[in-house]
BATORBA-517205 format. One record per residue (C-alpha): residue in three letters; x, y, z. Coordinates in steps of 0.05 Angstrom, whole numbers, padded with zeros to 5 digits, always signed. Example, Ala and Ser with C-alpha at 12.3 -4.5 7.8 and 13.67 -1.06 7.14 Angstrom:
+-----+--------+--------+--------+
!  aa !   east !  north !     up !
+-----+--------+--------+--------+
! ALA ! +00246 ! -00090 ! +00156 !
! SER ! +00273 ! -00021 ! +00143 !
+-----+--------+--------+--------+
***
This chain:
+-----+--------+--------+--------+
!  aa !   east !  north !     up !
+-----+--------+--------+--------+
! MET ! +01562 ! +00238 ! -00683 !
! GLU ! +01627 ! +00216 ! -00658 !
! ASN ! +01665 ! +00166 ! -00706 !
! PRO ! +01645 ! +00092 ! -00678 !
! VAL ! +01709 ! +00071 ! -00692 !
! ALA ! +01746 ! +00106 ! -00649 !
! GLU ! +01716 ! +00075 ! -00579 !
! GLU ! +01760 ! +00009 ! -00608 !
! THR ! +01816 ! +00031 ! -00636 !
! GLY ! +01831 ! +00107 ! -00614 !
! LYS ! +01856 ! +00124 ! -00682 !
! PRO ! +01805 ! +00140 ! -00725 !
! THR ! +01830 ! +00150 ! -00794 !
! ARG ! +01772 ! +00188 ! -00822 !
! SER ! +01704 ! +00227 ! -00800 !
! LEU ! +01657 ! +00170 ! -00803 !
! GLY ! +01586 ! +00173 ! -00769 !
! ARG ! +01540 ! +00111 ! -00744 !
! ALA ! +01498 ! +00118 ! -00794 !
! GLU ! +01546 ! +00123 ! -00854 !
! PHE ! +01589 ! +00069 ! -00828 !
! ILE ! +01527 ! +00022 ! -00824 !
! ALA ! +01504 ! +00049 ! -00890 !
! LEU ! +01570 ! +00035 ! -00921 !
! ALA ! +01577 ! -00039 ! -00891 !
! ALA ! +01509 ! -00048 ! -00918 !
! ALA ! +01525 ! -00027 ! -00989 !
! LEU ! +01583 ! -00068 ! -00990 !
! MET ! +01542 ! -00132 ! -00977 !
! ALA ! +01488 ! -00116 ! -01025 !
! LEU ! +01539 ! -00125 ! -01079 !
! ASN ! +01534 ! -00201 ! -01064 !
! ALA ! +01454 ! -00201 ! -01075 !
! LEU ! +01467 ! -00150 ! -01138 !
! ALA ! +01510 ! -00203 ! -01168 !
! ILE ! +01457 ! -00262 ! -01157 !
! ASP ! +01390 ! -00218 ! -01162 !
! ILE ! +01403 ! -00172 ! -01220 !
! MET ! +01413 ! -00224 ! -01270 !
! LEU ! +01356 ! -00276 ! -01254 !
! PRO ! +01309 ! -00245 ! -01312 !
! ALA ! +01366 ! -00257 ! -01353 !
! LEU ! +01375 ! -00333 ! -01347 !
! GLN ! +01343 ! -00351 ! -01402 !
! GLN ! +01373 ! -00314 ! -01449 !
! ILE ! +01443 ! -00325 ! -01423 !
! GLY ! +01430 ! -00396 ! -01433 !
! ALA ! +01401 ! -00383 ! -01504 !
! ALA ! +01460 ! -00342 ! -01521 !
! LEU ! +01505 ! -00393 ! -01496 !
! GLY ! +01481 ! -00449 ! -01520 !
! VAL ! +01459 ! -00475 ! -01447 !
! HIS ! +01396 ! -00529 ! -01462 !
! ASP ! +01392 ! -00555 ! -01404 !
! GLU ! +01345 ! -00505 ! -01367 !
! ASN ! +01372 ! -00522 ! -01295 !
! ALA ! +01444 ! -00520 ! -01313 !
! ARG ! +01424 ! -00440 ! -01316 !
! GLN ! +01428 ! -00444 ! -01243 !
! TYR ! +01509 ! -00456 ! -01245 !
! ILE ! +01510 ! -00377 ! -01264 !
! VAL ! +01483 ! -00372 ! -01195 !
! THR ! +01523 ! -00434 ! -01168 !
! ALA ! +01595 ! -00417 ! -01187 !
! TYR ! +01592 ! -00347 ! -01154 !
! VAL ! +01562 ! -00374 ! -01088 !
! ILE ! +01628 ! -00426 ! -01086 !
! GLY ! +01680 ! -00367 ! -01109 !
! LEU ! +01638 ! -00330 ! -01054 !
! GLY ! +01640 ! -00380 ! -00998 !
! GLY ! +01717 ! -00402 ! -01020 !
! GLY ! +01747 ! -00332 ! -01021 !
! GLN ! +01726 ! -00314 ! -00947 !
! LEU ! +01773 ! -00373 ! -00920 !
! VAL ! +01828 ! -00341 ! -00952 !
! PHE ! +01816 ! -00263 ! -00937 !
! GLY ! +01792 ! -00274 ! -00865 !
! PRO ! +01861 ! -00289 ! -00841 !
! ILE ! +01892 ! -00235 ! -00885 !
! SER ! +01846 ! -00187 ! -00850 !
! ASP ! +01866 ! -00205 ! -00784 !
! ARG ! +01937 ! -00189 ! -00802 !
! PHE ! +01940 ! -00125 ! -00855 !
! GLY ! +01876 ! -00101 ! -00832 !
! ARG ! +01812 ! -00084 ! -00863 !
! ARG ! +01822 ! -00036 ! -00913 !
! ALA ! +01870 ! -00062 ! -00960 !
! PRO ! +01841 ! -00132 ! -00976 !
! LEU ! +01773 ! -00099 ! -00978 !
! LEU ! +01799 ! -00056 ! -01046 !
! ILE ! +01835 ! -00115 ! -01069 !
! GLY ! +01777 ! -00156 ! -01072 !
! LEU ! +01731 ! -00106 ! -01100 !
! ALA ! +01783 ! -00103 ! -01156 !
! LEU ! +01780 ! -00169 ! -01167 !
! TYR ! +01697 ! -00161 ! -01173 !
! ILE ! +01698 ! -00111 ! -01219 !
! GLY ! +01747 ! -00145 ! -01270 !
! ALA ! +01712 ! -00204 ! -01274 !
! GLY ! +01644 ! -00168 ! -01281 !
! PHE ! +01672 ! -00134 ! -01341 !
! ALA ! +01700 ! -00192 ! -01370 !
! ALA ! +01645 ! -00236 ! -01356 !
! ALA ! +01603 ! -00186 ! -01417 !
! PHE ! +01644 ! -00208 ! -01465 !
! ALA ! +01652 ! -00283 ! -01439 !
! PRO ! +01663 ! -00336 ! -01514 !
! GLY ! +01623 ! -00384 ! -01482 !
! PHE ! +01582 ! -00413 ! -01416 !
! GLU ! +01645 ! -00443 ! -01381 !
! ALA ! +01692 ! -00387 ! -01387 !
! LEU ! +01629 ! -00343 ! -01361 !
! LEU ! +01620 ! -00404 ! -01294 !
! ALA ! +01695 ! -00391 ! -01289 !
! LEU ! +01692 ! -00315 ! -01282 !
! ARG ! +01628 ! -00315 ! -01240 !
! LEU ! +01678 ! -00353 ! -01194 !
! VAL ! +01727 ! -00304 ! -01193 !
! GLN ! +01672 ! -00246 ! -01185 !
! GLY ! +01655 ! -00285 ! -01121 !
! VAL ! +01719 ! -00292 ! -01093 !
! GLY ! +01723 ! -00220 ! -01108 !
! ALA ! +01661 ! -00205 ! -01069 !
! ALA ! +01682 ! -00245 ! -01006 !
! THR ! +01715 ! -00187 ! -00975 !
! THR ! +01654 ! -00152 ! -00972 !
! ARG ! +01628 ! -00199 ! -00928 !
! VAL ! +01688 ! -00215 ! -00886 !
! ILE ! +01705 ! -00143 ! -00881 !
! ALA ! +01634 ! -00116 ! -00868 !
! VAL ! +01621 ! -00169 ! -00815 !
! SER ! +01691 ! -00164 ! -00779 !
! ALA ! +01687 ! -00089 ! -00784 !
! ILE ! +01623 ! -00086 ! -00747 !
! ARG ! +01652 ! -00136 ! -00691 !
! ASP ! +01714 ! -00099 ! -00688 !
! VAL ! +01664 ! -00038 ! -00665 !
! PHE ! +01603 ! -00065 ! -00634 !
! GLY ! +01582 ! -00115 ! -00587 !
! GLY ! +01522 ! -00163 ! -00558 !
! ARG ! +01453 ! -00127 ! -00569 !
! GLN ! +01486 ! -00071 ! -00607 !
! MET ! +01519 ! -00109 ! -00656 !
! ALA ! +01450 ! -00149 ! -00666 !
! GLU ! +01417 ! -00082 ! -00680 !
! VAL ! +01469 ! -00060 ! -00728 !
! LEU ! +01469 ! -00127 ! -00761 !
! SER ! +01395 ! -00119 ! -00772 !
! LEU ! +01402 ! -00057 ! -00802 !
! VAL ! +01452 ! -00070 ! -00850 !
! MET ! +01406 ! -00132 ! -00870 !
! MET ! +01352 ! -00088 ! -00881 !
! VAL ! +01392 ! -00040 ! -00929 !
! PHE ! +01421 ! -00104 ! -00960 !
! MET ! +01349 ! -00132 ! -00970 !
! ILE ! +01336 ! -00070 ! -01012 !
! ILE ! +01381 ! -00107 ! -01073 !
! PRO ! +01341 ! -00161 ! -01076 !
! VAL ! +01274 ! -00122 ! -01082 !
! ILE ! +01306 ! -00070 ! -01144 !
! ALA ! +01354 ! -00119 ! -01171 !
! PRO ! +01315 ! -00160 ! -01212 !
! SER ! +01272 ! -00099 ! -01234 !
! ILE ! +01339 ! -00063 ! -01256 !
! GLY ! +01360 ! -00125 ! -01294 !
! GLN ! +01290 ! -00133 ! -01331 !
! LEU ! +01299 ! -00051 ! -01342 !
! ILE ! +01367 ! -00072 ! -01372 !
! MET ! +01342 ! -00127 ! -01424 !
! ILE ! +01291 ! -00084 ! -01452 !
! PHE ! +01342 ! -00032 ! -01469 !
! GLY ! +01406 ! -00079 ! -01481 !
! ASP ! +01429 ! -00149 ! -01475 !
! TRP ! +01454 ! -00202 ! -01421 !
! PRO ! +01519 ! -00171 ! -01425 !
! GLU ! +01503 ! -00098 ! -01395 !
! ILE ! +01480 ! -00132 ! -01337 !
! PHE ! +01549 ! -00153 ! -01320 !
! MET ! +01582 ! -00084 ! -01330 !
! ALA ! +01533 ! -00056 ! -01288 !
! THR ! +01556 ! -00102 ! -01227 !
! ALA ! +01624 ! -00081 ! -01240 !
! ILE ! +01603 ! -00003 ! -01247 !
! LEU ! +01564 ! -00002 ! -01179 !
! ALA ! +01622 ! -00035 ! -01147 !
! LEU ! +01673 ! +00007 ! -01167 !
! VAL ! +01624 ! +00072 ! -01145 !
! PHE ! +01625 ! +00036 ! -01071 !
! GLY ! +01701 ! +00017 ! -01074 !
! ILE ! +01719 ! +00098 ! -01088 !
! TRP ! +01666 ! +00109 ! -01028 !
! ALA ! +01707 ! +00048 ! -00980 !
! ALA ! +01772 ! +00083 ! -01000 !
! ILE ! +01756 ! +00158 ! -00987 !
! ARG ! +01723 ! +00148 ! -00929 !
! LEU ! +01721 ! +00076 ! -00885 !
! PRO ! +01769 ! +00079 ! -00829 !
! GLU ! +01813 ! +00020 ! -00809 !
! THR ! +01774 ! -00019 ! -00750 !
! LEU ! +01822 ! -00067 ! -00731 !
! ALA ! +01875 ! -00042 ! -00673 !
! PRO ! +01950 ! -00053 ! -00682 !
! GLU ! +01952 ! -00093 ! -00617 !
! ASN ! +01889 ! -00138 ! -00649 !
! ARG ! +01929 ! -00159 ! -00710 !
! ARG ! +01943 ! -00229 ! -00709 !
! PRO ! +02004 ! -00258 ! -00749 !
! LEU ! +01997 ! -00294 ! -00813 !
! THR ! +02027 ! -00365 ! -00806 !
! PHE ! +02000 ! -00434 ! -00806 !
! VAL ! +01995 ! -00443 ! -00730 !
! SER ! +01959 ! -00370 ! -00723 !
! ILE ! +01912 ! -00394 ! -00780 !
! THR ! +01894 ! -00460 ! -00758 !
! GLN ! +01891 ! -00431 ! -00681 !
! GLY ! +01838 ! -00381 ! -00699 !
! PHE ! +01807 ! -00435 ! -00744 !
! GLY ! +01805 ! -00476 ! -00682 !
! TYR ! +01773 ! -00416 ! -00641 !
! VAL ! +01709 ! -00418 ! -00679 !
! LEU ! +01708 ! -00495 ! -00700 !
! THR ! +01714 ! -00507 ! -00622 !
! ASN ! +01661 ! -00467 ! -00598 !
! ARG ! +01598 ! -00497 ! -00585 !
! VAL ! +01554 ! -00439 ! -00593 !
! ALA ! +01600 ! -00403 ! -00649 !
! LEU ! +01597 ! -00473 ! -00683 !
! CYS ! +01521 ! -00492 ! -00681 !
! TYR ! +01496 ! -00425 ! -00694 !
! THR ! +01545 ! -00426 ! -00761 !
! LEU ! +01507 ! -00485 ! -00783 !
! ALA ! +01445 ! -00469 ! -00768 !
! THR ! +01452 ! -00410 ! -00805 !
! THR ! +01475 ! -00451 ! -00857 !
! CYS ! +01407 ! -00490 ! -00862 !
! ILE ! +01375 ! -00432 ! -00864 !
! PHE ! +01408 ! -00405 ! -00919 !
! GLY ! +01410 ! -00460 ! -00959 !
! ALA ! +01336 ! -00457 ! -00963 !
! LEU ! +01341 ! -00379 ! -00993 !
! PHE ! +01389 ! -00407 ! -01041 !
! GLY ! +01348 ! -00454 ! -01056 !
! PHE ! +01293 ! -00405 ! -01074 !
! ILE ! +01336 ! -00366 ! -01105 !
! SER ! +01364 ! -00425 ! -01158 !
! SER ! +01293 ! -00440 ! -01173 !
! ALA ! +01249 ! -00375 ! -01172 !
! GLN ! +01248 ! -00354 ! -01242 !
! GLN ! +01226 ! -00427 ! -01258 !
! ILE ! +01172 ! -00428 ! -01202 !
! TYR ! +01144 ! -00362 ! -01221 !
! THR ! +01153 ! -00373 ! -01300 !
! ASP ! +01138 ! -00441 ! -01310 !
! THR ! +01098 ! -00464 ! -01251 !
! TYR ! +01058 ! -00402 ! -01245 !
! ASP ! +01065 ! -00372 ! -01313 !
! LEU ! +01082 ! -00305 ! -01286 !
! ALA ! +01143 ! -00281 ! -01331 !
! ASP ! +01116 ! -00208 ! -01339 !
! TRP ! +01102 ! -00201 ! -01258 !
! PHE ! +01167 ! -00240 ! -01239 !
! PRO ! +01210 ! -00177 ! -01214 !
! ILE ! +01149 ! -00153 ! -01181 !
! VAL ! +01135 ! -00213 ! -01140 !
! PHE ! +01210 ! -00228 ! -01131 !
! ALA ! +01210 ! -00163 ! -01099 !
! ILE ! +01158 ! -00162 ! -01051 !
! GLY ! +01190 ! -00230 ! -01013 !
! ALA ! +01249 ! -00190 ! -01011 !
! GLY ! +01219 ! -00135 ! -00985 !
! LEU ! +01188 ! -00168 ! -00930 !
! MET ! +01253 ! -00194 ! -00904 !
! ALA ! +01277 ! -00126 ! -00909 !
! VAL ! +01217 ! -00099 ! -00866 !
! SER ! +01230 ! -00160 ! -00820 !
! SER ! +01311 ! -00135 ! -00808 !
! PHE ! +01288 ! -00071 ! -00790 !
! THR ! +01232 ! -00084 ! -00739 !
! ASN ! +01286 ! -00132 ! -00716 !
! SER ! +01335 ! -00081 ! -00698 !
! ARG ! +01283 ! -00035 ! -00665 !
! LEU ! +01254 ! -00104 ! -00623 !
! VAL ! +01325 ! -00138 ! -00605 !
! GLY ! +01355 ! -00095 ! -00558 !
! ARG ! +01294 ! -00104 ! -00514 !
! ILE ! +01269 ! -00173 ! -00524 !
! GLY ! +01340 ! -00198 ! -00534 !
! MET ! +01371 ! -00236 ! -00602 !
! ARG ! +01355 ! -00308 ! -00575 !
! ARG ! +01284 ! -00297 ! -00555 !
! LEU ! +01273 ! -00261 ! -00624 !
! SER ! +01308 ! -00314 ! -00669 !
! HIS ! +01288 ! -00379 ! -00630 !
! GLY ! +01208 ! -00359 ! -00630 !
! ALA ! +01223 ! -00339 ! -00710 !
! LEU ! +01255 ! -00407 ! -00724 !
! VAL ! +01196 ! -00451 ! -00687 !
! GLY ! +01147 ! -00404 ! -00722 !
! PHE ! +01193 ! -00405 ! -00800 !
! THR ! +01184 ! -00489 ! -00790 !
! LEU ! +01118 ! -00489 ! -00769 !
! VAL ! +01103 ! -00450 ! -00833 !
! ASN ! +01138 ! -00495 ! -00877 !
! LEU ! +01102 ! -00559 ! -00856 !
! VAL ! +01040 ! -00529 ! -00872 !
! TRP ! +01063 ! -00510 ! -00942 !
! LEU ! +01097 ! -00576 ! -00945 !
! ALA ! +01030 ! -00609 ! -00942 !
! LEU ! +00989 ! -00572 ! -00977 !
! ALA ! +01038 ! -00574 ! -01047 !
! TRP ! +01040 ! -00648 ! -01032 !
! LEU ! +00970 ! -00646 ! -01037 !
! ASP ! +00970 ! -00608 ! -01096 !
! LEU ! +00928 ! -00556 ! -01068 !
! MET ! +00977 ! -00495 ! -01079 !
! PRO ! +00955 ! -00440 ! -01122 !
! PHE ! +00996 ! -00387 ! -01130 !
! ALA ! +00958 ! -00336 ! -01075 !
! LEU ! +00968 ! -00394 ! -01021 !
! PHE ! +01038 ! -00403 ! -01041 !
! PHE ! +01053 ! -00322 ! -01038 !
! VAL ! +01025 ! -00320 ! -00970 !
! LEU ! +01059 ! -00378 ! -00936 !
! PHE ! +01122 ! -00360 ! -00970 !
! SER ! +01120 ! -00291 ! -00949 !
! LEU ! +01106 ! -00313 ! -00876 !
! SER ! +01162 ! -00357 ! -00878 !
! MET ! +01213 ! -00303 ! -00909 !
! PHE ! +01179 ! -00249 ! -00858 !
! GLN ! +01212 ! -00302 ! -00802 !
! PHE ! +01278 ! -00309 ! -00836 !
! GLY ! +01292 ! -00234 ! -00828 !
! TRP ! +01290 ! -00244 ! -00747 !
! VAL ! +01331 ! -00307 ! -00752 !
! GLY ! +01393 ! -00291 ! -00798 !
! ALA ! +01421 ! -00229 ! -00760 !
! ASN ! +01415 ! -00260 ! -00693 !
! PHE ! +01448 ! -00323 ! -00705 !
! ASN ! +01501 ! -00286 ! -00735 !
! SER ! +01506 ! -00236 ! -00677 !
! ILE ! +01508 ! -00295 ! -00627 !
! ALA ! +01563 ! -00337 ! -00670 !
! MET ! +01601 ! -00275 ! -00678 !
! GLU ! +01592 ! -00257 ! -00605 !
! PRO ! +01645 ! -00299 ! -00568 !
! LEU ! +01698 ! -00287 ! -00623 !
! GLY ! +01711 ! -00214 ! -00625 !
! HIS ! +01790 ! -00226 ! -00614 !
! VAL ! +01790 ! -00261 ! -00686 !
! ALA ! +01741 ! -00220 ! -00714 !
! GLY ! +01763 ! -00232 ! -00788 !
! THR ! +01781 ! -00305 ! -00790 !
! ALA ! +01710 ! -00319 ! -00749 !
! ALA ! +01668 ! -00276 ! -00802 !
! ALA ! +01707 ! -00313 ! -00855 !
! THR ! +01694 ! -00382 ! -00826 !
! LEU ! +01630 ! -00366 ! -00816 !
! GLY ! +01609 ! -00339 ! -00889 !
! PHE ! +01649 ! -00403 ! -00913 !
! VAL ! +01608 ! -00455 ! -00882 !
! THR ! +01546 ! -00414 ! -00887 !
! THR ! +01563 ! -00389 ! -00967 !
! LEU ! +01586 ! -00457 ! -00989 !
! GLY ! +01543 ! -00495 ! -00949 !
! GLY ! +01474 ! -00459 ! -00960 !
! GLY ! +01500 ! -00458 ! -01033 !
! LEU ! +01510 ! -00522 ! -01043 !
! ILE ! +01442 ! -00542 ! -01004 !
! GLY ! +01409 ! -00488 ! -01048 !
! ALA ! +01440 ! -00523 ! -01110 !
! PHE ! +01414 ! -00593 ! -01094 !
! ILE ! +01344 ! -00557 ! -01074 !
! GLY ! +01340 ! -00520 ! -01138 !
! GLN ! +01363 ! -00582 ! -01179 !
! ALA ! +01309 ! -00618 ! -01150 !
! PHE ! +01251 ! -00574 ! -01187 !
! ASP ! +01199 ! -00618 ! -01224 !
! GLY ! +01155 ! -00559 ! -01239 !
! SER ! +01118 ! -00559 ! -01169 !
! THR ! +01141 ! -00526 ! -01102 !
! VAL ! +01145 ! -00591 ! -01064 !
! PRO ! +01226 ! -00596 ! -01075 !
! LEU ! +01227 ! -00532 ! -01050 !
! ALA ! +01172 ! -00533 ! -00988 !
! LEU ! +01214 ! -00602 ! -00961 !
! GLY ! +01281 ! -00562 ! -00964 !
! TYR ! +01251 ! -00507 ! -00920 !
! PHE ! +01220 ! -00550 ! -00879 !
! LEU ! +01280 ! -00596 ! -00871 !
! SER ! +01329 ! -00529 ! -00866 !
! GLY ! +01283 ! -00499 ! -00810 !
! VAL ! +01285 ! -00574 ! -00770 !
! GLY ! +01360 ! -00582 ! -00775 !
! ALA ! +01371 ! -00512 ! -00757 !
! LEU ! +01321 ! -00524 ! -00689 !
! ILE ! +01375 ! -00586 ! -00675 !
! LEU ! +01435 ! -00544 ! -00679 !
! VAL ! +01402 ! -00489 ! -00641 !
! LEU ! +01381 ! -00543 ! -00585 !
! ILE ! +01446 ! -00572 ! -00575 !
! ALA ! +01480 ! -00496 ! -00572 !
! GLU ! +01433 ! -00481 ! -00528 !
! ARG ! +01436 ! -00546 ! -00486 !
! GLY ! +01357 ! -00554 ! -00498 !
! ARG ! +01345 ! -00477 ! -00474 !
! LEU ! +01310 ! -00442 ! -00516 !
! PHE ! +01284 ! -00369 ! -00510 !
! HIS ! +01333 ! -00352 ! -00458 !
! THR ! +01372 ! -00289 ! -00444 !
! VAL ! +01449 ! -00287 ! -00442 !
! ASN ! +01458 ! -00211 ! -00464 !
! PRO ! +01421 ! -00159 ! -00419 !
! PRO ! +01400 ! -00089 ! -00447 !
! VAL ! +01446 ! -00034 ! -00445 !
+-----+--------+--------+--------+
***
């Protein structure tokens, strides 16, 4: 298969087929999910080992990483538009690996949080580079298809990561979990160093000046469609981060499923992976807006039913899992398409655009998720309310972006 980078740059540095390009982009983005989900089964043990008595405070292990992940993207986005995609990626991976190994020997909870912040900053490059490299090479519905495939592979990590974390805890202790994240990042880093070509054409590089950087951010923040879809994505990811923050408590404390936690968590993530795959098959024929708008409406309605039943205390585990699964399946049709719609008009500043989108969705979503997680009261009502309000907020923003029109077609099939 032809090198997918050749069409844009004309100067591919390595022979890299479309399938490997997608797999590598997905592997890099999967490091983000790995660093969060692999340690969920160990949060209690980490808290106990480091003297954390407030159960909700354990969630800061996730929050600190998410803050670093969000903030780091603002730095590495403009840098990648100036120096290309490869060098910033390798620097970020080095930070991720170093912080992962150091976290295994953290002397206290505050030190661990600081190292998690640094690890998140390093991981920021994986998201920025993966999204901007895809935008360098693809556009329109093709970009949505590729992002869906990346998200599908990305979702495999949440399926298996808690089980891996649980397995590590059986034969070792929580420090080995941090070592595992560093080792896998080292493997992916070697793969990228050997195989990933430079996707940013020399003529598309932007100077790293204050004027250029602010101009690049200005392109994103003043484009109605890009800004509104970015904020809508933030709302949806906020709901997801809220679940991730409180998942261990819901399954363990609310439903007494501590031993089954990795399995039920994996099923939910698996549904999002299946959804992302079906989106990649359907988006070329149906279109990004029709699929994502329909899924967003369905997402909001399902969560309204969930909220009403949870409020009435009519939420046995089976019913919770059915409604949550329906919600997460539709999430898979929203995320990749919203990202593609937001990135579509910003190809000339792909790195900065990916950084802005990633910063807003990650940091904003992380803060929303932290608020939802901290509201945990032993029931699923706070989570259901967070999901419903996130859906309503996203729907309002999409209506603003589309001037009140839903389900219309912009990019025809190619």
